[in-house]
C-alpha positions in Angstrom: -41.5 95.2 62.1 -38.9 97.3 63.8 -40.5 97.2 67.3 -37.6 95.4 69.1 -34.3 97.3 69.3 -31.5 95.6 67.4 -28.4 96.6 65.4 -29.7 98.7 62.4 -28.4 97.9 58.9 -26.3 100.9 57.8 -27.8 103.2 55.2 -26.4 102.4 51.7 -23.6 104.9 50.9 -25.1 105.5 47.4 -28.6 106.1 48.6 -29.7 109.7 49.2 -31.5 110.7 52.4 -35.2 110.9 52.5 -36.9 113.8 50.7 -39.0 116.3 52.6 -42.4 114.6 51.8 -40.9 111.2 52.9 -39.6 112.7 56.1 -42.9 114.3 56.9 -44.7 111.0 56.4 -42.2 109.2 58.7 -42.5 112.1 61.3 -46.2 111.3 61.5 -45.3 108.0 63.1 -42.9 109.6 65.6 -45.2 112.3 66.9 -43.1 113.6 69.8 -40.4 114.7 67.4 -40.0 117.9 65.4 -38.5 118.3 62.0 -35.6 120.8 62.1 -34.2 121.1 58.6 -32.5 117.8 57.8 -32.8 116.6 61.4 -35.4 115.6 63.9 -35.3 116.7 67.5 -37.1 115.9 70.7 -36.8 117.7 74.0 -37.7 115.9 77.3 -38.4 118.0 80.3 -37.1 116.5 83.6 -37.3 117.3 87.2 -33.5 118.0 87.6 -30.1 117.5 86.0 -29.6 114.0 87.4 -32.8 112.7 85.8 -31.8 114.3 82.4 -28.4 112.6 82.7 -30.0 109.2 83.5 -32.3 109.4 80.5 -29.3 110.4 78.3 -27.6 107.2 79.5 -30.6 105.1 78.6 -30.8 106.6 75.2 -27.1 106.1 74.8 -27.4 102.4 75.6 -30.2 102.1 73.0 -28.1 104.0 70.4 -25.2 101.7 71.0 -27.4 98.6 70.5 -28.8 100.1 67.3 -25.3 101.4 66.2 -26.9 104.7 65.3 -26.0 107.6 67.5 -27.8 110.8 68.2 -26.5 114.1 69.5 -27.6 114.5 73.1 -27.7 117.8 75.0 -28.1 117.4 78.8 -28.8 120.4 81.0 -30.7 121.0 84.1 -34.3 120.0 83.5 -34.0 118.9 80.0 -32.6 116.3 77.6 -32.6 117.3 73.9 -32.1 114.5 71.4 -31.1 115.2 67.7 -31.2 112.5 65.1 -29.9 112.4 61.5 -27.8 110.0 59.5 -24.4 111.6 59.3 -23.2 109.4 56.4 -26.3 110.2 54.3 -26.2 114.0 55.1 -29.8 114.0 56.2 -32.7 112.0 57.5 -33.2 108.3 56.7 -35.5 105.5 57.9 -32.8 104.7 60.5 -33.5 108.0 62.3 -37.2 107.4 62.5 -36.8 103.8 63.6 -34.5 104.9 66.4 -36.9 107.8 67.3 -39.7 105.3 67.8 -37.4 103.1 70.0 -36.4 106.1 72.0 -40.0 107.0 72.6 -40.8 103.6 73.8 -37.7 103.6 76.1 -38.7 106.9 77.6 -42.3 106.0 78.0 -41.4 102.8 79.9 -41.2 104.8 83.1 -38.0 106.8 83.0 -39.4 110.1 81.7 -40.4 112.6 84.4 -41.7 116.1 84.1 
């Protein structure tokens, strides 16, 4: 099971990204995320900029641990997280695993708003 964050094994270079039906199935287990083409995104509303920045730092620490890095957009009252596997050119199991870990991290008490 992938419940405890750890370094993720890189996606094999010769393996294509997930197809649309596989991505939809994986998305059903990461319900706070939305499919956006070949990426998944999640927006977290916060009380202010400082809270959004603190959440971005927590997500960044988790991403470093996993060695799989999302795009993060921090602005007043919101953190937007975008995941996809750059080397695969689309979504992989790595993205959905990290999405579930991010959800658990944010639900552990840091998310506000």
